[in-house]
Each structure stands twice: as structure tokens, then as C-alpha cells.
C-alpha positions in Angstrom: 138.0 76.0 45.0 138.7 72.7 44.7 137.2 71.3 41.4 135.6 67.9 41.0 135.7 65.6 38.1 132.1 66.4 39.0 131.4 69.9 38.0 134.1 69.5 35.3 131.2 66.8 33.4 128.3 69.3 34.5 130.2 72.3 32.5 131.5 70.5 29.9 128.0 68.6 29.3 126.0 72.1 29.4 128.6 73.4 26.4 127.3 71.0 24.4 124.5 72.2 24.1 126.0 74.3 21.9 127.0 71.6 19.4 123.1 70.7 18.7 123.2 74.0 17.0 126.0 74.3 15.0 125.6 70.8 14.0 122.3 71.6 12.7 123.1 75.1 11.4 125.9 74.1 9.7 124.7 70.6 8.1 122.3 73.2 6.6 124.6 74.6 4.5 124.9 74.9 0.4 129.1 73.6 1.2 128.5 71.0 2.9 125.5 69.4 1.2 128.4 69.3 -1.5 130.9 67.4 0.4 127.7 64.8 1.4 127.5 64.3 -2.3 131.5 63.5 -2.6 131.1 66.8 -4.6 134.6 68.5 -3.2 136.1 71.2 -4.1 138.9 73.9 -3.4 135.8 76.6 -1.9 133.5 73.0 0.2 137.3 72.5 1.8 137.9 75.9 2.7 135.1 76.3 3.9 134.6 73.0 6.8 138.3 73.0 7.6 137.9 76.8 8.9 133.9 75.8 10.6 135.3 72.6 12.2 138.5 74.4 13.1 137.0 77.3 14.7 134.4 74.8 16.6 137.5 73.1 18.1 139.1 76.6 19.1 136.2 76.9 20.4 136.1 73.2 22.3 139.9 74.7 23.8 138.2 78.3 25.6 134.5 76.4 26.5 136.8 74.1 28.4 137.2 74.2 32.2 140.8 75.4 33.2 142.3 73.0 36.6 144.1 74.5 38.8 147.4 72.7 37.0 146.4 73.8 33.4 146.0 71.9 31.9 141.9 72.5 30.6 139.1 69.8 30.1 137.7 70.8 26.8 135.4 69.2 23.7 138.6 71.0 20.8 139.0 67.3 19.4 135.5 67.9 18.6 134.9 69.1 15.7 138.9 67.8 13.7 137.1 64.5 14.7 133.7 65.6 12.3 135.2 67.3 10.2 138.0 64.0 9.1 134.8 61.8 9.3 132.4 63.9 7.0 135.4 65.3 4.4 137.9 63.1 4.6 142.0 63.8 4.6 142.5 67.4 3.3 139.0 68.8 5.5 140.5 66.9 9.2 143.8 67.3 8.8 142.8 71.2 8.2 140.6 71.5 11.1 143.0 69.4 13.5 145.8 72.0 12.8 143.6 74.8 13.1 142.9 74.0 16.2 145.6 72.5 17.0 147.9 75.1 16.2 145.9 77.4 18.4 146.3 75.0 21.0 149.6 75.2 21.2 150.1 78.6 21.7 147.4 78.9 24.5 150.8 77.3 26.3 151.0 75.3 29.2 152.4 72.1 30.2 150.9 70.0 27.9 150.4 72.1 25.6 152.3 69.3 22.5 150.7 66.6 23.2 147.4 68.3 23.3 148.3 70.0 20.2 149.0 66.6 18.8 146.0 64.5 19.8 143.8 68.1 18.0 145.8 67.4 14.2 146.0 64.0 14.8 141.7 63.5 15.6 141.8 65.0 12.6 143.4 63.4 10.5 142.3 59.6 12.1 138.6 60.5 10.9 139.8 60.8 7.0 141.8 58.3 7.1 138.3 56.8 8.3 136.3 58.4 5.7 139.1 56.6 3.0 138.2 53.4 4.7 134.9 53.7 4.6 134.7 54.8 1.3 133.0 58.3 2.0 130.1 56.9 4.0 129.7 57.8 7.3 130.8 56.0 10.2 127.2 55.6 12.2 126.4 56.7 16.3 127.3 53.5 17.0 130.9 53.8 15.2 131.6 57.7 15.7 130.9 57.1 19.6 133.6 54.4 19.4 135.7 56.9 17.3 136.0 59.6 19.7 136.3 57.3 23.1 139.3 55.6 21.2 140.4 59.1 20.6 140.0 60.4 23.9 141.9 57.9 25.5 144.9 58.0 23.0 144.9 61.6 23.6 145.1 61.4 27.7 148.2 58.4 26.8 149.5 60.7 24.7 149.3 63.5 27.3 151.0 60.9 29.8 153.8 60.1 27.8 155.3 63.2 26.2 154.1 65.6 28.9 156.5 66.7 31.7 156.9 66.2 35.2 154.8 62.9 34.8 153.3 63.2 38.5 151.7 67.0 37.2 150.3 65.1 34.0 149.3 61.8 35.4 147.0 63.8 37.7 145.4 66.0 35.3 144.7 62.7 32.9 143.2 61.2 36.5 140.4 64.5 37.0 139.9 65.2 33.6 139.4 61.7 31.5 135.9 60.5 32.2 134.9 64.2 31.7 136.5 64.7 28.8 136.3 61.6 27.1 132.1 61.6 28.0 131.7 64.8 26.8 133.5 64.8 22.4 131.2 61.3 23.6 127.9 62.4 23.6 128.9 65.9 21.5 129.9 63.5 19.2 126.1 61.0 19.2 124.4 64.6 19.4 126.2 65.9 15.5 126.2 61.6 14.2 122.5 62.2 15.1 121.8 65.1 13.3 123.6 64.0 10.3 122.4 60.5 10.3 118.6 62.1 10.1 119.9 64.4 7.5 121.2 61.6 5.4 118.1 60.1 6.0 115.7 63.1 5.0 118.4 63.2 2.1 118.1 60.3 0.8 114.1 59.6 1.4 114.1 63.4 -0.4 115.8 61.3 -3.3 113.4 58.4 -3.6 110.7 60.8 -3.3 112.0 62.7 -6.2 112.9 59.1 -8.3 109.3 58.1 -7.7 107.7 61.0 -8.5 109.9 61.9 -11.7 108.9 57.7 -12.3 105.2 57.6 -12.0 105.1 61.3 -13.7 107.0 60.1 -16.8 104.5 56.8 -16.7 101.2 58.8 -16.1 102.6 60.6 -19.7 103.1 57.5 -21.4 99.4 56.4 -20.1 98.4 59.6 -22.0 100.5 58.8 -25.2 99.3 55.3 -24.7 95.6 56.3 -23.9 95.6 59.1 -26.8 97.3 56.1 -28.9 94.7 53.8 -28.3 91.6 56.3 -28.8 93.7 56.9 -32.6 92.4 53.4 -33.1 88.4 53.8 -32.6 86.7 55.5 -35.6 87.3 59.6 -35.3 83.3 59.5 -36.3 80.8 57.0 -38.1 79.9 56.3 -41.2 77.6 59.2 -42.9 75.6 55.7 -45.3 72.2 57.2 -47.1 69.3 55.6 -44.6 71.2 55.0 -40.9 72.6 56.8 -38.6 75.0 55.8 -36.1 76.7 57.7 -33.0 79.0 55.9 -30.4 81.0 56.7 -27.2 84.2 55.1 -26.0 85.4 56.0 -22.1 88.5 54.3 -20.9 87.9 54.0 -17.1 91.6 54.6 -17.0 93.8 56.3 -19.5 93.9 52.6 -21.6 90.3 50.6 -21.5 90.1 46.9 -23.0 86.4 48.2 -24.9 86.5 48.7 -28.7 84.4 49.5 -31.0 84.4 50.1 -34.8 82.7 50.6 -38.6 84.1 48.8 -40.7 83.1 49.0 -44.6 82.8 44.7 -45.5 82.1 45.1 -49.1 80.9 48.6 -51.2 77.0 48.6 -49.5 77.9 46.5 -46.6 79.2 47.8 -42.9 80.2 46.2 -40.1 78.8 46.8 -37.0 81.6 46.3 -33.7 81.1 46.6 -29.7 83.9 44.2 -27.2 84.7 44.1 -24.4 88.2 42.3 -23.0 88.4 41.0 -20.0 90.3 42.5 -17.5 91.4 46.6 -17.2 94.4 48.8 -17.8 97.4 47.6 -20.1 97.2 44.1 -20.1 93.3 44.4 -21.1 94.4 47.7 -23.6 97.3 45.3 -25.3 94.4 42.6 -25.7 92.1 44.5 -27.3 94.7 46.9 -30.3 95.6 42.9 -31.3 91.3 41.5 -30.5 90.7 45.0 -33.3 93.0 43.8 -35.7 92.5 40.4 -36.3 88.5 40.5 -36.0 88.7 43.6 -39.2 91.6 41.8 -40.6 88.7 38.8 -40.9 85.5 41.1 -41.4 86.7 42.4 -44.5 85.1 40.9 -47.8 82.0 38.4 -48.7 81.9 36.0 -45.6 79.0 35.6 -43.3 79.9 36.9 -39.3 79.5 34.2 -38.2 82.5 32.1 -40.6 84.7 35.8 -40.1 84.3 35.9 -36.2 85.2 32.0 -36.3 88.6 32.9 -38.2 89.3 36.3 -36.0 88.9 33.6 -33.0 91.1 31.2 -33.9 94.0 33.9 -34.9 93.0 35.4 -31.4 93.6 31.7 -29.6 97.4 31.6 -31.3 97.9 34.4 -30.2 96.8 33.9 -26.8 99.5 33.1 -24.1 97.8 35.2 -21.0 94.4 33.3 -21.7 92.1 36.6 -21.6 89.2 36.6 -23.4 86.9 39.2 -25.7 82.9 39.2 -25.2 81.2 40.4 -29.4 79.3 41.5 -31.2 79.6 41.5 -34.4 76.5 42.4 -37.0 77.0 43.0 -40.9 74.2 46.3 -42.3 72.6 46.2 -45.2 71.4 49.6 -45.8 69.9 48.4 -49.4 68.5 45.5 -48.2 67.4 47.2 -44.5 68.9 43.8 -43.1 71.3 43.2 -39.8 72.6 39.7 -39.8 74.4 39.6 -36.8 76.7 37.1 -34.3 76.7 37.4 -30.0 80.1 36.1 -29.1 79.0 36.5 -25.1 78.2 40.1 -25.3 75.7 41.8 -23.4 72.8 41.4 -26.3 72.2 44.7 -27.6 67.9 45.7 -28.2 65.5 46.7 -30.7 63.1 49.5 -30.2 60.4 49.6 -32.6 59.2 52.0 -33.4 55.5 50.8 -35.0 55.2 49.7 -30.7 56.2 46.2 -31.1 57.9 46.8 -27.9 61.5 45.4 -26.8 63.2 43.4 -28.9 66.7 41.3 -27.5 69.5 41.1 -30.2 70.7 37.0 -28.5 72.6 34.4 -30.4 74.4 31.0 -28.7 78.2 31.8 -28.8 81.1 32.2 -26.1 83.8 34.6 -25.9 86.6 35.1 -28.3 90.1 33.6 -27.2 88.6 30.4 -25.0 89.3 27.3 -27.4 89.4 27.3 -31.0 87.0 26.2 -33.7 83.8 27.9 -31.7 80.1 27.7 -32.9 78.6 31.2 -33.0 74.6 30.8 -34.3 74.1 34.0 -36.7 70.6 34.7 -37.2 69.3 38.2 -38.5 66.5 41.0 -37.9 65.1 42.9 -40.7 65.2 46.7 -39.8 61.8 49.2 -40.6 61.8 53.2 -40.1 62.1 54.4 -36.9 63.6 51.6 -35.5 66.9 51.7 -33.0 69.4 49.0 -31.7 71.7 50.6 -28.7 74.6 48.4 -28.6 76.7 48.8 -24.7 79.0 47.4 -23.3 78.8 46.0 -19.6 80.8 49.1 -18.1 77.4 51.5 -18.9 74.8 48.8 -16.5 76.9 47.7 -13.8 78.2 51.4 -13.6 76.6 51.6 -9.8 75.7 55.4 -7.3 76.5 55.8 -4.0 74.5 53.1 -2.9 76.4 50.1 -4.3 72.9 50.1 -7.1 73.5 49.3 -10.5 72.4 51.2 -13.1 71.0 48.6 -14.8 69.4 47.2 -18.3 66.4 48.0 -17.3 67.0 52.1 -17.3 68.9 52.0 -20.2 66.4 50.8 -22.3 63.4 54.0 -20.3 65.6 56.1 -21.0 66.4 54.8 -24.8 62.3 55.0 -24.9 61.9 57.9 -23.4 64.3 59.8 -25.8 63.9 57.7 -28.9 63.0 61.1 -30.9 66.5 62.0 -30.5 69.4 62.4 -33.1 71.7 59.3 -32.3 74.9 61.4 -30.8 72.0 63.4 -29.0 71.2 59.8 -27.9 74.4 59.2 -26.4 75.6 61.8 -24.9 72.1 61.4 -23.4 73.1 58.4 -21.9 76.1 59.2 -20.5 74.7 62.2 -18.4 72.3 60.0 -17.2 74.6 57.5 -16.4 77.5 60.4 -14.7 73.8 61.6 -12.3 73.1 58.2 -11.2 76.3 57.9 -10.4 77.1 60.8 -8.3 80.4 61.4 -8.3 81.9 57.4 -7.9 84.4 56.1 -9.8 83.9 54.7 -12.9 85.3 51.3 -12.8 84.5 49.8 -15.9 84.9 51.0 -18.8 82.0 52.6 -20.8 80.9 52.2 -24.2 78.2 52.5 -26.0 76.9 52.2 -29.7 73.5 53.5 -31.4 72.0 52.5 -34.8 68.7 54.5 -36.0 67.0 53.8 -39.3 66.1 57.2 -41.0 
């Protein structure tokens, strides 16, 4: 039966289907992964030589034998791929396995075909070296296969005799062999390229995950350090009950509160809110807290202490941040609270004698905006049963799923209804009410509370 070019092409393309399975299995092996990582040793080199050399032998047997005795095949495919992915040693080894086998198969084209198979593996290795181990990609691999098989045909014409028989064989097998090997190497290159992308993506993903874990750990440490800046517990002051709470919206926040022993018998009470969130706010919070604490210790008036702290904050503020702050000096013996308000939410006082609610307002602007600010200093008297509630806007601006804010009125109402609770219990109750009101909505701002009750 006469063998046509169409018959050869169809048969060879059918054989290429095996390449898909072969490529997938081989590229998923541990040894192949080591080679992709350029971690060569004797075992993985021998493995690839045997595997691709064996595939070269398969290429010979899966070919189509012509009436002249020549075989149209994909034998060179294994050594070509071996050289492109494993370098000269692996390519040459696989080429020798396939080439020697082809030589002993016999036929008048045995020598040029065997030699072409060896050269195919070596040429692939040379390209590997030239590319410094980087795969040539699909277009490069296909071009290599085209050139290599064209060289194969030329070598057969140059060496095989009689020339007329060699020419007849080349005419018949050149097109199907070139196409089959180009298709075969394209399939393998596609599988390999996808694998390289998968590995690169996995490496980047693992790197990103490690970086994320590192940053998360660092942020947790930073959050712990920042929380250590806050008082571990309120001071015990005769005739006065104090409690406070700070819940950052992120790992670190910009709110802070403090109890400062300004003198032997007086305490400074601070609640503050830095503009912004996250790490910048946390750093600015640490600076502000340090400067406020350093400048309030002593016998300065409230206004003098905060003005001095503001001037130092302005000197160090290169990021245009600011902090709103309420500072008061508690005199337990004299039952007075002297305060200044630097642009902060005014705290409110609940009078036990039923005289209603008083907002602790005073003229002043946020710290860090400008030097030499003016602050109005005021003083209120404290009576038994009075309660002062200090808070940041994270309390009143907490929202629910209807985009409604918790609000100052709701905060005042809760404080009035629960005024008989101890200060520590009232802080917990307010936090619980905020949580229930928010209905699972994420906290978008730091939440800070301080409550003072006069016994």
C-alpha cells in the first residue's frame, strides 16, 4: 500500500498525543523540580537522561516505516527537550541513548539519523547554557525544533547513500517529521511554561504569605507595646473612682488616655485622639503621650502644661498630623477638676443632685496645628455622686448596618440609666451597648472611654 504524506502526518500527529501525558507526568516529578531549581546532582541527571532517552526510543518505535526502510518519527524530540531543560550533559546523554538505539535499528539512514539525535540533545544543551538555564519559551522551542529537523533532513542527504533513495525519503518524511516535532515540542513547552508560571506564582504567594505573617506578627508586637504605654490600672484615689478602656480599630491606634501624678496630691487625667489611623497615628500617639506626660508633671497650670507640650509637638511634627486632647487636673482634697480642651469632644458631667448634665467645654484648638496656642482653663467643683464621662469620637461615631451613629445622646442616656454602677462596670456596659448597636459592623475608629465617679 502506498504511503502518502497525509497518512504520515496523521499518524505522527496521533503519536504526539502521548507527549501530553508524558510531559505532564515527567514535569511533576521531584527530580524535574530539582532541575528547574538548577539543583543538579547525579540522580536527577541520570533520571532525566533515562526518561528522555527512553522517550527518544519510543519516538523511533512509534514512527512510520516507509517502503524504503526509512522511519518517519519524533525520536529527536526527547533529546531536544532534555537539552533545553537539563543542559548539555542531560541533552547529550539522552541523545546518545536514542541515537545508539537508532543506529542498531539499522537501515541506510541509520548513521545520519543517529547522529542527528545526538546533536539534537547537545544543541538543546548549548541553548540552555546560552540562556543561562532560562527556558526559551514556546516560540523559541518551536523554532529550535524546526531548525533541528531541517538539519536532520540535510544530514541525511549529506551522508545517506544512495543519494537518490535518501532524496526520496527526505521528500516523503521531511514535512510530517518537521511538523510533528514542532507540534510535540510546542505541547511540552506549553506544559513546562505553565508549570514555571505555577511555581513562580506559588513562590510569590509563599513570599507574600511569609511577609504578611511577619508584618502581622510585628503589628501584634507593636500593638502590645502600644497597649503597654497605657496605664495598667487606674490609680487608687481616696474618694474617687476611675476606670478606662481603649479598643484600637486596628492592631495599633491613635487614641490614648493617661493618669499622671502631677504632684503629691493631684492627678492629671488625659484622653486624646490622634488624626489618622494605623502605624502613623500610633507613632504620633507615642510622641504626643510622652510630651504631654513630661510637661504636666509638676505644679504647672493645666493650660501652661498643654501649651508647652503643644510647642514641642509642633517642633517634631513633620507629617502634618495633630491630636485633639482633653486634659484635667483632679484635686481630690479640694474636690475640683481644672481642665483645658484642645479641640476634643467635650466630656459631660452627670450631677447626682439632679441638676442635669454639664458639658466640659473650653476654647482651644488641637495640638500640633500651630505653636503658641491659646487654651481656656476652667474649673468645676465635684460633689459626692457626680460622674464625668470622657470619650473619643470612636464611641459616638460607631455605626450599625443602617449607617446610623451611636451618638452622644445614646451615650448620655446609658450613663444616666446606669449611674449607680461602679465606674469599671459602667465602662463595660457602654462597650457592650456599642457592640450590640453595631450589629457586627466592623469598628472603623479607635474607641476610648474614661469615667470618673466621686464617692
